[in-house]
DRENPA-3360 file (N, C-alpha, C; in nm, 2 decimals, always signed):
BEGIN
1 = MENGKRSR = -22.75/-7.62/-1.38/-22.72/-7.67/-1.24/-22.69/-7.81/-1.24 ~ -22.57/-7.84/-1.21/-22.53/-7.98/-1.20/-22.52/-8.02/-1.05 ~ -22.56/-8.14/-1.03/-22.56/-8.19/-0.89/-22.66/-8.11/-0.80 ~ -22.75/-8.04/-0.85/-22.85/-7.97/-0.77/-22.79/-7.85/-0.69 ~ -22.67/-7.81/-0.72/-22.61/-7.70/-0.65/-22.61/-7.57/-0.73 ~ -22.63/-7.46/-0.67/-22.63/-7.34/-0.74/-22.49/-7.29/-0.75 ~ -22.46/-7.23/-0.86/-22.32/-7.17/-0.88/-22.32/-7.03/-0.82 ~ -22.21/-6.97/-0.81/-22.19/-6.84/-0.76/-22.27/-6.74/-0.85;
9 = DDFEGGSG = -22.25/-6.76/-0.98/-22.32/-6.67/-1.07/-22.47/-6.68/-1.06 ~ -22.53/-6.80/-1.03/-22.67/-6.81/-1.01/-22.71/-6.73/-0.88 ~ -22.63/-6.74/-0.78/-22.66/-6.68/-0.65/-22.66/-6.53/-0.67 ~ -22.56/-6.48/-0.74/-22.55/-6.33/-0.76/-22.64/-6.28/-0.86 ~ -22.71/-6.36/-0.93/-22.81/-6.32/-1.02/-22.75/-6.28/-1.16 ~ -22.64/-6.33/-1.19/-22.59/-6.29/-1.33/-22.46/-6.37/-1.35 ~ -22.40/-6.34/-1.46/-22.27/-6.41/-1.49/-22.17/-6.30/-1.51 ~ -22.04/-6.33/-1.49/-21.94/-6.24/-1.51/-21.92/-6.15/-1.39;
17 = PQLDDYDD = -21.82/-6.06/-1.40/-21.79/-5.97/-1.29/-21.91/-5.87/-1.26 ~ -21.95/-5.87/-1.14/-22.06/-5.78/-1.10/-22.00/-5.68/-0.99 ~ -22.07/-5.57/-0.98/-22.03/-5.47/-0.88/-22.11/-5.51/-0.75 ~ -22.03/-5.52/-0.64/-22.10/-5.54/-0.52/-22.13/-5.41/-0.45 ~ -22.19/-5.40/-0.34/-22.22/-5.28/-0.27/-22.10/-5.19/-0.25 ~ -21.99/-5.25/-0.22/-21.87/-5.18/-0.19/-21.81/-5.11/-0.31 ~ -21.82/-5.17/-0.43/-21.77/-5.11/-0.55/-21.87/-5.02/-0.62 ~ -22.00/-5.03/-0.59/-22.10/-4.95/-0.65/-22.08/-4.81/-0.62;
25 = PSKKQHVD = -22.06/-4.72/-0.72/-22.03/-4.58/-0.70/-22.15/-4.51/-0.63 ~ -22.27/-4.56/-0.66/-22.39/-4.49/-0.60/-22.41/-4.53/-0.45 ~ -22.34/-4.63/-0.41/-22.35/-4.68/-0.27/-22.24/-4.63/-0.18 ~ -22.13/-4.57/-0.24/-22.02/-4.52/-0.16/-22.06/-4.40/-0.08 ~ -22.00/-4.40/+0.04/-22.02/-4.29/+0.13/-21.96/-4.16/+0.07 ~ -22.04/-4.05/+0.07/-21.99/-3.93/+0.01/-21.93/-3.85/+0.13 ~ -21.80/-3.82/+0.12/-21.73/-3.74/+0.22/-21.75/-3.59/+0.19 ~ -21.78/-3.52/+0.29/-21.80/-3.37/+0.28/-21.67/-3.31/+0.23;
33 = PVVELISN = -21.67/-3.24/+0.12/-21.55/-3.18/+0.07/-21.47/-3.10/+0.17 ~ -21.54/-3.03/+0.26/-21.47/-2.95/+0.36/-21.39/-3.04/+0.45 ~ -21.45/-3.15/+0.49/-21.39/-3.24/+0.58/-21.26/-3.30/+0.51 ~ -21.28/-3.34/+0.39/-21.17/-3.39/+0.31/-21.06/-3.29/+0.30 ~ -21.09/-3.17/+0.27/-20.99/-3.06/+0.25/-20.92/-3.04/+0.39 ~ -20.99/-3.04/+0.50/-20.93/-3.02/+0.63/-20.83/-3.14/+0.66 ~ -20.88/-3.26/+0.63/-20.79/-3.37/+0.65/-20.66/-3.37/+0.57 ~ -20.68/-3.33/+0.44/-20.56/-3.33/+0.35/-20.46/-3.22/+0.39;
41 = ICKDIRRI = -20.51/-3.10/+0.42/-20.42/-2.99/+0.46/-20.35/-3.02/+0.59 ~ -20.43/-3.07/+0.69/-20.37/-3.10/+0.82/-20.26/-3.21/+0.81 ~ -20.29/-3.31/+0.73/-20.20/-3.41/+0.71/-20.07/-3.36/+0.64 ~ -20.09/-3.27/+0.54/-19.97/-3.21/+0.48/-19.89/-3.12/+0.58 ~ -19.96/-3.05/+0.66/-19.89/-2.96/+0.76/-19.81/-3.05/+0.85 ~ -19.86/-3.16/+0.90/-19.79/-3.25/+0.99/-19.67/-3.31/+0.92 ~ -19.67/-3.33/+0.79/-19.56/-3.39/+0.72/-19.45/-3.29/+0.67 ~ -19.48/-3.16/+0.69/-19.38/-3.06/+0.65/-19.24/-3.09/+0.71;
49 = GENSNLAN = -19.14/-3.08/+0.62/-19.00/-3.09/+0.67/-18.95/-3.23/+0.68 ~ -19.03/-3.33/+0.64/-18.99/-3.47/+0.65/-18.91/-3.51/+0.53 ~ -18.92/-3.44/+0.42/-18.85/-3.47/+0.30/-18.71/-3.41/+0.31 ~ -18.61/-3.49/+0.29/-18.47/-3.44/+0.31/-18.42/-3.35/+0.19 ~ -18.49/-3.36/+0.08/-18.45/-3.28/-0.04/-18.51/-3.13/-0.02 ~ -18.42/-3.04/-0.02/-18.46/-2.90/+0.01/-18.56/-2.84/-0.10 ~ -18.53/-2.88/-0.23/-18.61/-2.83/-0.34/-18.75/-2.89/-0.32 ~ -18.77/-3.01/-0.28/-18.90/-3.07/-0.26/-18.97/-3.00/-0.14;
57 = QVDDISYI = -18.89/-2.97/-0.03/-18.95/-2.90/+0.08/-19.01/-2.77/+0.04 ~ -18.94/-2.69/-0.04/-18.99/-2.56/-0.09/-19.12/-2.58/-0.17 ~ -19.12/-2.68/-0.26/-19.23/-2.71/-0.34/-19.35/-2.75/-0.25 ~ -19.32/-2.84/-0.15/-19.43/-2.88/-0.06/-19.49/-2.77/+0.01 ~ -19.41/-2.68/+0.06/-19.46/-2.56/+0.14/-19.54/-2.47/+0.05 ~ -19.49/-2.45/-0.07/-19.57/-2.36/-0.16/-19.70/-2.43/-0.20 ~ -19.70/-2.56/-0.22/-19.82/-2.63/-0.25/-19.92/-2.63/-0.14 ~ -19.88/-2.65/-0.02/-19.97/-2.64/+0.10/-20.03/-2.51/+0.12;
65 = SNPIVAEF = -19.95/-2.40/+0.09/-20.00/-2.27/+0.12/-20.12/-2.23/+0.03 ~ -20.13/-2.28/-0.09/-20.24/-2.24/-0.18/-20.38/-2.27/-0.12 ~ -20.41/-2.39/-0.08/-20.55/-2.40/-0.03/-20.57/-2.33/+0.11 ~ -20.46/-2.31/+0.18/-20.47/-2.24/+0.31/-20.51/-2.10/+0.28 ~ -20.44/-2.04/+0.19/-20.47/-1.90/+0.15/-20.61/-1.88/+0.09 ~ -20.65/-1.98/+0.01/-20.78/-1.96/-0.06/-20.90/-1.98/+0.03 ~ -20.89/-2.07/+0.13/-21.00/-2.10/+0.21/-21.00/-2.06/+0.36 ~ -20.89/-2.01/+0.40/-20.87/-1.98/+0.54/-20.97/-1.89/+0.60;
73 = EKIDKLRE = -21.01/-1.78/+0.54/-21.11/-1.69/+0.59/-21.25/-1.74/+0.57 ~ -21.27/-1.82/+0.47/-21.41/-1.86/+0.43/-21.47/-1.97/+0.52 ~ -21.38/-2.06/+0.56/-21.44/-2.18/+0.63/-21.38/-2.18/+0.78 ~ -21.47/-2.16/+0.87/-21.43/-2.15/+1.02/-21.37/-2.29/+1.06 ~ -21.43/-2.40/+1.03/-21.38/-2.53/+1.07/-21.24/-2.55/+1.02 ~ -21.21/-2.51/+0.90/-21.08/-2.52/+0.84/-20.98/-2.44/+0.91 ~ -21.01/-2.31/+0.94/-20.92/-2.22/+1.01/-20.89/-2.28/+1.15 ~ -20.99/-2.33/+1.22/-20.97/-2.38/+1.35/-20.88/-2.51/+1.35;
81 = AILNTLYA = -20.90/-2.59/+1.25/-20.83/-2.72/+1.24/-20.68/-2.68/+1.20 ~ -20.66/-2.59/+1.11/-20.52/-2.55/+1.07/-20.45/-2.49/+1.19 ~ -20.51/-2.40/+1.26/-20.45/-2.34/+1.38/-20.41/-2.44/+1.49 ~ -20.51/-2.53/+1.51/-20.48/-2.64/+1.61/-20.37/-2.73/+1.57 ~ -20.37/-2.76/+1.44/-20.26/-2.85/+1.38/-20.13/-2.78/+1.39 ~ -20.12/-2.65/+1.35/-19.99/-2.58/+1.37/-19.95/-2.58/+1.51 ~ -20.04/-2.55/+1.60/-20.00/-2.55/+1.74/-19.95/-2.69/+1.79 ~ -20.01/-2.79/+1.75/-19.97/-2.93/+1.79/-19.83/-2.96/+1.73;
89 = VVLEQPQK = -19.81/-2.92/+1.60/-19.68/-2.95/+1.54/-19.57/-2.87/+1.61 ~ -19.60/-2.74/+1.65/-19.50/-2.66/+1.71/-19.46/-2.72/+1.85 ~ -19.56/-2.77/+1.92/-19.54/-2.83/+2.05/-19.47/-2.97/+2.05 ~ -19.52/-3.05/+1.96/-19.48/-3.19/+1.95/-19.36/-3.22/+1.87 ~ -19.33/-3.13/+1.77/-19.22/-3.15/+1.68/-19.15/-3.02/+1.66 ~ -19.08/-2.97/+1.76/-19.02/-2.84/+1.75/-18.91/-2.83/+1.64 ~ -18.86/-2.94/+1.59/-18.76/-2.93/+1.48/-18.83/-2.88/+1.36 ~ -18.96/-2.88/+1.35/-19.03/-2.83/+1.23/-19.07/-2.69/+1.24;
97 = IPNISILI = -19.03/-2.62/+1.35/-19.07/-2.48/+1.37/-19.02/-2.39/+1.25 ~ -18.90/-2.40/+1.20/-18.86/-2.32/+1.09/-18.94/-2.34/+0.97 ~ -18.98/-2.47/+0.94/-19.06/-2.50/+0.82/-19.20/-2.44/+0.84 ~ -19.26/-2.45/+0.96/-19.39/-2.40/+0.98/-19.39/-2.25/+0.97 ~ -19.29/-2.18/+1.02/-19.28/-2.04/+1.02/-19.27/-1.99/+0.87 ~ -19.20/-2.07/+0.79/-19.18/-2.03/+0.65/-19.32/-2.05/+0.58 ~ -19.39/-2.16/+0.61/-19.53/-2.18/+0.56/-19.61/-2.05/+0.59 ~ -19.61/-2.01/+0.71/-19.70/-1.90/+0.75/-19.65/-1.77/+0.68;
105 = FICNAKNF = -19.52/-1.76/+0.67/-19.46/-1.64/+0.60/-19.51/-1.64/+0.45 ~ -19.51/-1.75/+0.38/-19.55/-1.76/+0.25/-19.70/-1.73/+0.24 ~ -19.78/-1.78/+0.33/-19.92/-1.76/+0.33/-19.95/-1.61/+0.35 ~ -19.87/-1.55/+0.44/-19.88/-1.40/+0.47/-19.85/-1.32/+0.34 ~ -19.76/-1.36/+0.26/-19.73/-1.29/+0.14/-19.85/-1.29/+0.04 ~ -19.93/-1.40/+0.05/-20.04/-1.42/-0.04/-20.17/-1.36/+0.02 ~ -20.18/-1.36/+0.15/-20.30/-1.31/+0.22/-20.26/-1.28/+0.37 ~ -20.24/-1.15/+0.40/-20.19/-1.10/+0.53/-20.28/-1.15/+0.64;
113 = LVAKYVIE = -20.40/-1.18/+0.62/-20.49/-1.22/+0.73/-20.46/-1.35/+0.79 ~ -20.39/-1.44/+0.71/-20.35/-1.57/+0.76/-20.26/-1.55/+0.88 ~ -20.15/-1.47/+0.86/-20.05/-1.45/+0.96/-20.12/-1.38/+1.08 ~ -20.21/-1.29/+1.06/-20.28/-1.22/+1.17/-20.35/-1.32/+1.26 ~ -20.42/-1.41/+1.20/-20.49/-1.51/+1.28/-20.39/-1.60/+1.35 ~ -20.29/-1.64/+1.28/-20.19/-1.73/+1.35/-20.12/-1.66/+1.47 ~ -20.08/-1.54/+1.45/-20.02/-1.46/+1.56/-20.12/-1.45/+1.68 ~ -20.24/-1.41/+1.65/-20.34/-1.39/+1.75/-20.36/-1.53/+1.83;
121 = FFHAKAQA = -20.37/-1.64/+1.75/-20.39/-1.77/+1.81/-20.28/-1.81/+1.90 ~ -20.16/-1.79/+1.85/-20.04/-1.83/+1.93/-20.02/-1.74/+2.05 ~ -20.06/-1.61/+2.03/-20.05/-1.52/+2.14/-20.14/-1.56/+2.26 ~ -20.27/-1.60/+2.22/-20.36/-1.64/+2.32/-20.32/-1.77/+2.39 ~ -20.26/-1.86/+2.31/-20.20/-1.99/+2.37/-20.09/-1.96/+2.47 ~ -20.00/-1.86/+2.43/-19.89/-1.83/+2.51/-19.94/-1.76/+2.64 ~ -20.04/-1.68/+2.63/-20.10/-1.61/+2.74/-20.16/-1.71/+2.84 ~ -20.23/-1.81/+2.78/-20.29/-1.91/+2.86/-20.18/-2.00/+2.94;
129 = LLDSIRTD = -20.07/-2.02/+2.87/-19.96/-2.10/+2.93/-19.90/-2.01/+3.05 ~ -19.88/-1.88/+3.02/-19.83/-1.80/+3.13/-19.92/-1.79/+3.25 ~ -20.05/-1.78/+3.22/-20.15/-1.77/+3.33/-20.15/-1.90/+3.41 ~ -20.14/-2.02/+3.34/-20.13/-2.14/+3.41/-20.01/-2.15/+3.50 ~ -19.90/-2.11/+3.45/-19.77/-2.11/+3.53/-19.79/-2.01/+3.65 ~ -19.84/-1.90/+3.62/-19.86/-1.80/+3.73/-19.95/-1.85/+3.84 ~ -20.06/-1.91/+3.81/-20.15/-1.96/+3.91/-20.09/-2.07/+3.99 ~ -20.01/-2.15/+3.92/-19.94/-2.27/+3.98/-19.83/-2.21/+4.08;
137 = SMDTEEDQ = -19.77/-2.11/+4.04/-19.66/-2.05/+4.13/-19.71/-1.98/+4.25 ~ -19.84/-1.95/+4.25/-19.89/-1.88/+4.36/-19.93/-1.97/+4.48 ~ -19.92/-2.10/+4.46/-19.94/-2.20/+4.57/-19.83/-2.18/+4.67 ~ -19.86/-2.21/+4.79/-19.76/-2.20/+4.90/-19.65/-2.30/+4.88 ~ -19.54/-2.27/+4.95/-19.42/-2.36/+4.93/-19.45/-2.50/+4.98 ~ -19.53/-2.51/+5.09/-19.56/-2.64/+5.14/-19.64/-2.73/+5.04 ~ -19.73/-2.66/+4.97/-19.81/-2.73/+4.87/-19.72/-2.78/+4.76 ~ -19.62/-2.70/+4.72/-19.53/-2.74/+4.61/-19.44/-2.86/+4.66;
145 = KKDSKKQA = -19.40/-2.86/+4.78/-19.31/-2.97/+4.83/-19.39/-3.10/+4.83 ~ -19.52/-3.09/+4.86/-19.60/-3.21/+4.87/-19.63/-3.27/+4.73 ~ -19.64/-3.18/+4.64/-19.68/-3.23/+4.51/-19.57/-3.21/+4.40 ~ -19.49/-3.31/+4.38/-19.39/-3.31/+4.28/-19.45/-3.32/+4.14 ~ -19.57/-3.37/+4.13/-19.64/-3.38/+4.00/-19.66/-3.24/+3.95 ~ -19.70/-3.15/+4.03/-19.72/-3.01/+3.99/-19.60/-2.95/+3.93 ~ -19.48/-2.99/+3.98/-19.36/-2.94/+3.92/-19.33/-2.99/+3.78 ~ -19.37/-3.12/+3.76/-19.35/-3.18/+3.63/-19.45/-3.11/+3.53;
153 = EDAGAFND = -19.57/-3.08/+3.58/-19.66/-3.00/+3.49/-19.61/-2.87/+3.46 ~ -19.55/-2.80/+3.56/-19.49/-2.67/+3.53/-19.38/-2.68/+3.43 ~ -19.30/-2.78/+3.43/-19.19/-2.80/+3.33/-19.25/-2.82/+3.20 ~ -19.36/-2.89/+3.19/-19.43/-2.91/+3.06/-19.49/-2.78/+3.01 ~ -19.54/-2.70/+3.09/-19.60/-2.57/+3.05/-19.48/-2.48/+3.01 ~ -19.37/-2.48/+3.08/-19.26/-2.40/+3.04/-19.20/-2.44/+2.90 ~ -19.19/-2.57/+2.88/-19.15/-2.62/+2.75/-19.24/-2.59/+2.64 ~ -19.37/-2.60/+2.66/-19.47/-2.55/+2.56/-19.46/-2.41/+2.53;
161 = LKSVLKFL = -19.44/-2.33/+2.64/-19.43/-2.18/+2.62/-19.30/-2.15/+2.54 ~ -19.19/-2.22/+2.57/-19.07/-2.20/+2.50/-19.08/-2.23/+2.35 ~ -19.16/-2.34/+2.32/-19.18/-2.38/+2.18/-19.26/-2.27/+2.11 ~ -19.37/-2.22/+2.17/-19.45/-2.12/+2.11/-19.37/-1.99/+2.09 ~ -19.29/-1.95/+2.19/-19.21/-1.83/+2.17/-19.10/-1.85/+2.06 ~ -19.05/-1.97/+2.05/-18.95/-2.00/+1.95/-19.02/-1.98/+1.81 ~ -19.14/-2.04/+1.80/-19.21/-2.02/+1.67/-19.24/-1.88/+1.64 ~ -19.29/-1.80/+1.73/-19.31/-1.66/+1.71/-19.18/-1.59/+1.67;
169 = GHFVSHHR = -19.07/-1.62/+1.74/-18.95/-1.56/+1.71/-18.90/-1.59/+1.57 ~ -18.92/-1.72/+1.53/-18.88/-1.75/+1.39/-18.96/-1.67/+1.29 ~ -19.09/-1.67/+1.32/-19.18/-1.60/+1.22/-19.14/-1.45/+1.22 ~ -19.12/-1.39/+1.33/-19.08/-1.24/+1.33/-18.95/-1.22/+1.27 ~ -18.85/-1.31/+1.29/-18.72/-1.29/+1.23/-18.73/-1.30/+1.08 ~ -18.81/-1.40/+1.02/-18.83/-1.40/+0.88/-18.90/-1.28/+0.83 ~ -19.00/-1.23/+0.90/-19.07/-1.11/+0.86/-18.98/-0.99/+0.86 ~ -18.90/-0.98/+0.96/-18.81/-0.86/+0.98/-18.70/-0.86/+0.87;
177 = TRFCV = -18.64/-0.97/+0.84/-18.54/-0.98/+0.73/-18.60/-0.94/+0.60 ~ -18.72/-0.97/+0.58/-18.78/-0.93/+0.45/-18.79/-0.78/+0.43 ~ -18.82/-0.71/+0.53/-18.84/-0.57/+0.52/-18.71/-0.48/+0.56 ~ -18.62/-0.54/+0.63/-18.50/-0.47/+0.67/-18.39/-0.47/+0.57 ~ -18.39/-0.57/+0.48/-18.28/-0.59/+0.39/-18.29/-0.50/+0.27;
% end
């Protein structure tokens, strides 16, 4: 110690590079493997179709399908997260509908229950959208004139329904061409 000051090495209790709490592997937060798998798969689903190279898109879709097929039936949280992510992508990024339908088609070839769950989920969502439109249309004409916000909500529900039906149509057309040719 020169000048009565402690050096950094004295303060840390040693010399040379030391592991602090952040770098210490025993102190790192352990992420649940299921949560990590859900995060990775949903992130991959959201990124489908963003690569302009067609060969890479095919590889990406094939790669994404493997963990979906392997774990879809086993882990309820994973299934719910995948279905909700697919629904969100279909509504928010309709340009990706063909890619999403191909992903489900490939998953169906590996495990038919994946497509069954997807169709049932999207059917339920479409029915809920139809029901919301129906109950909104049962309002009297005076109520509709007063509330233009309600009309904007109806347009949103119609657009969402259109996207869901477009997705189901793409999936059915891929499925039909496979068996009819």
